[in-house]
N, CA, C and O of each residue as an XYZ file, in Angstrom:
424
protein
N     203.608     62.718     46.192
C     203.900     61.304     46.048
C     202.670     60.446     46.329
O     202.356     59.544     45.551
N     201.973     60.716     47.427
C     200.781     59.938     47.767
C     199.690     60.115     46.718
O     199.008     59.160     46.347
N     199.533     61.350     46.245
C     198.521     61.633     45.227
C     198.806     60.827     43.962
O     197.892     60.229     43.395
N     200.042     60.804     43.521
C     200.410     60.057     42.321
C     200.197     58.563     42.530
O     199.742     57.863     41.624
N     200.525     58.076     43.726
C     200.331     56.659     44.041
C     198.859     56.274     43.939
O     198.514     55.281     43.297
N     197.999     57.055     44.569
C     196.559     56.751     44.546
C     196.032     56.818     43.115
O     195.310     55.923     42.678
N     196.384     57.860     42.394
C     195.921     58.001     41.011
C     196.356     56.828     40.149
O     195.590     56.358     39.308
N     197.572     56.354     40.349
C     198.069     55.217     39.575
C     197.297     53.947     39.916
O     197.050     53.114     39.044
N     196.917     53.799     41.179
C     196.187     52.602     41.598
C     194.775     52.554     41.019
O     194.304     51.491     40.614
N     194.104     53.695     40.981
C     192.694     53.693     40.573
C     192.514     53.900     39.072
O     191.385     53.952     38.584
N     193.600     54.016     38.351
C     193.527     54.213     36.905
C     193.119     52.899     36.227
O     193.642     51.831     36.543
N     192.195     53.003     35.309
C     191.822     51.829     34.526
C     190.536     51.176     34.977
O     189.826     51.674     35.851
N     190.263     50.060     34.359
C     189.003     49.345     34.588
C     189.215     48.204     35.576
O     189.247     47.033     35.200
N     189.357     48.569     36.838
C     189.512     47.560     37.875
C     188.948     48.078     39.182
O     188.602     49.252     39.310
N     188.863     47.185     40.141
C     188.378     47.530     41.471
C     189.586     47.591     42.399
O     190.414     46.681     42.421
N     189.674     48.676     43.166
C     190.796     48.866     44.079
C     190.244     49.071     45.483
O     189.346     49.884     45.706
N     190.795     48.325     46.412
C     190.412     48.416     47.814
C     191.639     48.865     48.607
O     192.606     48.115     48.740
N     191.595     50.092     49.133
C     192.638     50.578     50.028
C     192.259     50.107     51.424
O     191.133     50.326     51.872
N     193.204     49.455     52.121
C     192.853     48.826     53.392
C     194.011     48.800     54.364
O     195.163     49.072     54.026
N     193.645     48.458     55.596
C     194.586     48.097     56.655
C     194.097     46.743     57.169
O     192.923     46.616     57.517
N     194.961     45.733     57.225
C     194.522     44.379     57.588
C     193.824     44.265     58.939
O     192.982     43.384     59.118
N     194.151     45.132     59.891
C     193.555     45.040     61.226
C     192.170     45.674     61.322
O     191.518     45.574     62.361
N     191.719     46.315     60.266
C     190.448     47.033     60.279
C     189.279     46.093     59.964
O     189.281     45.449     58.915
N     188.283     46.003     60.850
C     187.151     45.109     60.591
C     186.310     45.518     59.373
O     185.755     44.652     58.696
N     186.211     46.799     59.089
C     185.454     47.232     57.915
C     186.206     46.904     56.627
O     185.594     46.655     55.589
N     187.537     46.906     56.701
C     188.346     46.478     55.553
C     188.118     44.998     55.283
O     187.991     44.575     54.134
N     188.067     44.215     56.359
C     187.798     42.778     56.226
C     186.412     42.563     55.627
O     186.235     41.687     54.781
N     185.444     43.339     56.049
C     184.092     43.245     55.497
C     184.107     43.514     53.997
O     183.542     42.740     53.224
N     184.743     44.597     53.581
C     184.808     44.937     52.156
C     185.518     43.836     51.372
O     185.067     43.441     50.297
N     186.617     43.350     51.911
C     187.381     42.282     51.252
C     186.530     41.015     51.122
O     186.541     40.367     50.075
N     185.798     40.662     52.171
C     184.944     39.477     52.139
C     183.834     39.607     51.098
O     183.542     38.652     50.377
N     183.220     40.778     51.020
C     182.169     41.002     50.022
C     182.747     40.863     48.618
O     182.180     40.165     47.777
N     183.864     41.522     48.368
C     184.464     41.475     47.027
C     184.950     40.074     46.669
O     184.968     39.705     45.495
N     185.345     39.287     47.678
C     185.860     37.937     47.408
C     184.777     36.990     46.884
O     185.091     35.914     46.376
N     183.524     37.376     47.003
C     182.425     36.553     46.490
C     182.326     36.602     44.969
O     181.666     35.765     44.355
N     182.982     37.582     44.372
C     182.890     37.793     42.928
C     184.091     37.180     42.221
O     185.194     37.139     42.765
N     183.862     36.710     41.018
C     184.896     36.059     40.219
C     185.525     37.095     39.273
O     185.095     37.257     38.131
N     186.535     37.779     39.770
C     187.199     38.828     39.000
C     188.138     38.229     37.962
O     188.743     37.180     38.186
N     188.251     38.906     36.827
C     189.281     38.572     35.853
C     190.631     38.831     36.516
O     190.742     39.712     37.369
N     191.653     38.077     36.135
C     192.979     38.316     36.715
C     193.417     39.774     36.533
O     193.303     40.341     35.446
N     193.919     40.362     37.617
C     194.415     41.731     37.570
C     193.362     42.814     37.695
O     193.683     43.999     37.600
N     192.103     42.429     37.908
C     191.030     43.425     37.974
C     190.527     43.702     39.388
O     189.579     44.466     39.569
N     191.153     43.088     40.386
C     190.877     43.412     41.784
C     192.219     43.640     42.458
O     193.061     42.743     42.499
N     192.413     44.828     42.980
C     193.673     45.184     43.620
C     193.410     45.523     45.080
O     192.623     46.419     45.386
N     194.073     44.803     45.976
C     193.994     45.077     47.404
C     195.263     45.826     47.790
O     196.362     45.283     47.674
N     195.123     47.054     48.243
C     196.272     47.905     48.532
C     196.354     48.140     50.039
O     195.599     48.930     50.605
N     197.286     47.435     50.670
C     197.520     47.584     52.104
C     198.397     48.807     52.320
O     199.557     48.833     51.907
N     197.836     49.818     52.968
C     198.609     51.051     53.187
C     199.234     51.095     54.580
O     199.932     52.056     54.905
N     199.003     50.095     55.394
C     199.397     50.143     56.806
C     200.904     50.235     57.029
O     201.326     50.821     58.026
N     201.716     49.694     56.161
C     203.164     49.698     56.369
C     203.880     50.759     55.534
O     205.108     50.848     55.559
N     203.126     51.548     54.809
C     203.734     52.560     53.942
C     204.133     53.792     54.746
O     203.404     54.222     55.640
N     205.279     54.347     54.426
C     205.738     55.563     55.098
C     204.812     56.742     54.821
O     204.700     57.656     55.638
N     204.148     56.718     53.664
C     203.259     57.810     53.278
C     201.784     57.515     53.571
O     200.890     58.118     52.976
N     201.545     56.584     54.492
C     200.172     56.184     54.818
C     199.297     57.395     55.175
O     198.178     57.516     54.676
N     199.788     58.265     56.012
C     198.996     59.425     56.433
C     198.687     60.333     55.244
O     197.575     60.847     55.126
N     199.659     60.527     54.373
C     199.447     61.354     53.179
C     198.448     60.707     52.228
O     197.644     61.396     51.600
N     198.501     59.397     52.126
C     197.524     58.679     51.301
C     196.125     58.902     51.854
O     195.193     59.185     51.100
N     195.976     58.775     53.167
C     194.665     58.981     53.775
C     194.209     60.427     53.630
O     193.019     60.684     53.444
N     195.132     61.365     53.712
C     194.778     62.774     53.489
C     194.235     62.959     52.072
O     193.231     63.643     51.874
N     194.896     62.352     51.094
C     194.451     62.493     49.704
C     193.121     61.762     49.484
O     192.258     62.254     48.756
N     192.955     60.599     50.105
C     191.662     59.904     49.999
C     190.541     60.778     50.550
O     189.446     60.814     49.990
N     190.814     61.481     51.645
C     189.803     62.394     52.192
C     189.493     63.504     51.199
O     188.335     63.880     51.020
N     190.515     64.019     50.564
C     190.331     65.096     49.599
C     189.430     64.667     48.433
O     188.585     65.440     47.981
N     189.613     63.439     47.953
C     188.854     63.013     46.767
C     187.579     62.244     47.083
O     186.721     62.094     46.213
N     187.436     61.748     48.330
C     186.241     60.948     48.645
C     185.413     61.517     49.787
O     184.259     61.130     49.969
N     185.988     62.427     50.552
C     185.280     62.982     51.692
C     185.489     62.199     52.971
O     184.978     62.585     54.022
N     186.239     61.091     52.901
C     186.516     60.293     54.097
C     187.988     59.901     54.121
O     188.559     59.496     53.108
N     188.573     60.027     55.275
C     189.996     59.707     55.439
C     190.204     58.251     55.837
O     191.295     57.704     55.677
N     189.182     57.651     56.340
C     189.296     56.290     56.856
C     189.346     55.267     55.729
O     188.901     55.523     54.610
N     189.894     54.111     56.050
C     189.831     52.962     55.152
C     188.824     51.990     55.746
O     188.600     51.988     56.957
N     188.223     51.175     54.913
C     188.533     50.997     53.505
C     187.927     52.098     52.635
O     186.939     52.739     52.993
N     188.541     52.282     51.513
C     188.004     53.093     50.419
C     188.006     52.165     49.217
O     189.048     51.632     48.837
N     186.850     51.976     48.627
C     186.698     51.062     47.497
C     186.397     51.874     46.243
O     185.480     52.695     46.218
N     187.179     51.629     45.221
C     187.026     52.325     43.949
C     186.677     51.339     42.854
O     187.247     50.252     42.772
N     185.738     51.729     42.022
C     185.491     51.053     40.755
C     185.959     52.046     39.709
O     185.330     53.078     39.474
N     187.084     51.708     39.083
C     187.728     52.702     38.239
C     188.124     53.874     39.115
O     188.686     53.679     40.193
N     187.842     55.073     38.675
C     188.198     56.269     39.448
C     187.077     56.741     40.359
O     187.179     57.799     40.979
N     186.006     55.959     40.441
C     184.856     56.335     41.265
C     184.874     55.590     42.584
O     184.894     54.360     42.608
N     184.867     56.333     43.685
C     184.802     55.718     45.007
C     183.357     55.342     45.303
O     182.453     56.170     45.199
N     183.155     54.085     45.673
C     181.800     53.637     46.031
C     181.625     53.540     47.536
O     180.580     53.097     48.012
N     182.643     53.953     48.292
C     182.507     54.022     49.737
C     183.426     53.090     50.481
O     184.501     52.724     50.007
N     182.968     52.709     51.681
C     183.738     51.846     52.562
C     183.096     50.478     52.695
O     182.308     50.061     51.846
N     183.439     49.789     53.767
C     182.973     48.419     53.977
C     181.465     48.285     54.049
O     180.885     47.424     53.387
N     180.831     49.121     54.839
C     179.372     49.055     54.978
C     178.671     49.400     53.666
O     177.648     48.807     53.323
N     179.232     50.363     52.940
C     178.646     50.769     51.660
C     178.704     49.634     50.651
O     177.728     49.368     49.948
N     179.853     48.964     50.579
C     180.020     47.845     49.639
C     179.087     46.694     50.020
O     178.472     46.072     49.154
N     178.987     46.418     51.311
C     178.096     45.350     51.770
C     176.636     45.668     51.420
O     175.884     44.782     51.015
N     176.246     46.923     51.578
C     174.871     47.329     51.259
C     174.606     47.241     49.748
O     173.544     46.775     49.334
N     175.555     47.681     48.933
C     175.399     47.569     47.478
C     175.270     46.105     47.066
O     174.482     45.771     46.181
N     176.041     45.239     47.707
C     175.961     43.803     47.431
C     174.604     43.251     47.859
O     173.966     42.508     47.113
N     174.173     43.614     49.048
C     172.895     43.126     49.576
C     171.728     43.516     48.677
O     170.791     42.740     48.490
N     171.793     44.716     48.126
C     170.731     45.209     47.252
C     170.846     44.681     45.817
O     169.963     44.926     44.995
N     171.931     43.959     45.515
C     172.123     43.431     44.171
C     172.679     44.448     43.189
O     172.708     44.192     41.986
N     173.118     45.587     43.680
C     173.626     46.648     42.807
C     175.098     46.490     42.467
O     175.536     46.906     41.395
N     175.862     45.896     43.368
C     177.299     45.768     43.144
C     177.589     44.903     41.924
O     178.471     45.230     41.131
N     176.867     43.821     41.769
C     177.065     42.933     40.617
C     176.925     43.705     39.305
O     177.752     43.558     38.404
N     175.901     44.511     39.200
C     175.690     45.297     37.986
C     176.796     46.309     37.748
O     177.210     46.533     36.610
N     177.271     46.918     38.823
C     178.366     47.883     38.698
C     179.635     47.201     38.185
O     180.347     47.746     37.342
N     179.905     46.011     38.701
C     181.104     45.280     38.290
C     180.976     44.766     36.862
O     181.947     44.773     36.105
N     179.792     44.324     36.500
C     179.580     43.848     35.126
C     179.656     44.998     34.125
O     180.098     44.813     32.991
N     179.232     46.165     34.542
C     179.248     47.336     33.664
C     180.667     47.672     33.201
O     180.867     48.065     32.051
N     181.645     47.519     34.083
C     183.024     47.815     33.675
C     183.784     46.550     33.249
O     184.988     46.597     32.999
N     183.070     45.429     33.168
C     183.616     44.183     32.618
C     184.844     43.672     33.360
O     185.851     43.335     32.738
N     184.765     43.612     34.696
C     185.885     43.103     35.480
C     185.655     41.662     35.954
O     186.548     41.045     36.535
N     184.458     41.135     35.703
C     184.140     39.777     36.148
C     184.323     38.788     35.005
O     184.171     39.118     33.829
N     184.655     37.560     35.399
C     184.810     36.503     34.391
C     183.466     35.954     33.981
O     183.395     35.057     33.141
């Protein structure tokens, strides 16, 4: 169930942020992404904190990304890392190009 949920979320040309609202690194990732002008429906924030299958989701995220912790940020089906990774890509000017490449910005 968790595997199907994650796969459904990351399918397509959009950015998906798996998060828990109380996590400071999740807030960092969310703040970085909020600087960009996404087309409607191309940025999905997925709060897993209240889900019954939260642990299974994190287990599957570890299986496909190498890390069980959130945030996990995906551009399409590719994980680009967590909060610090997204902030670093933004700081280096690389995140903008990645987002423009998949045409999710207005």
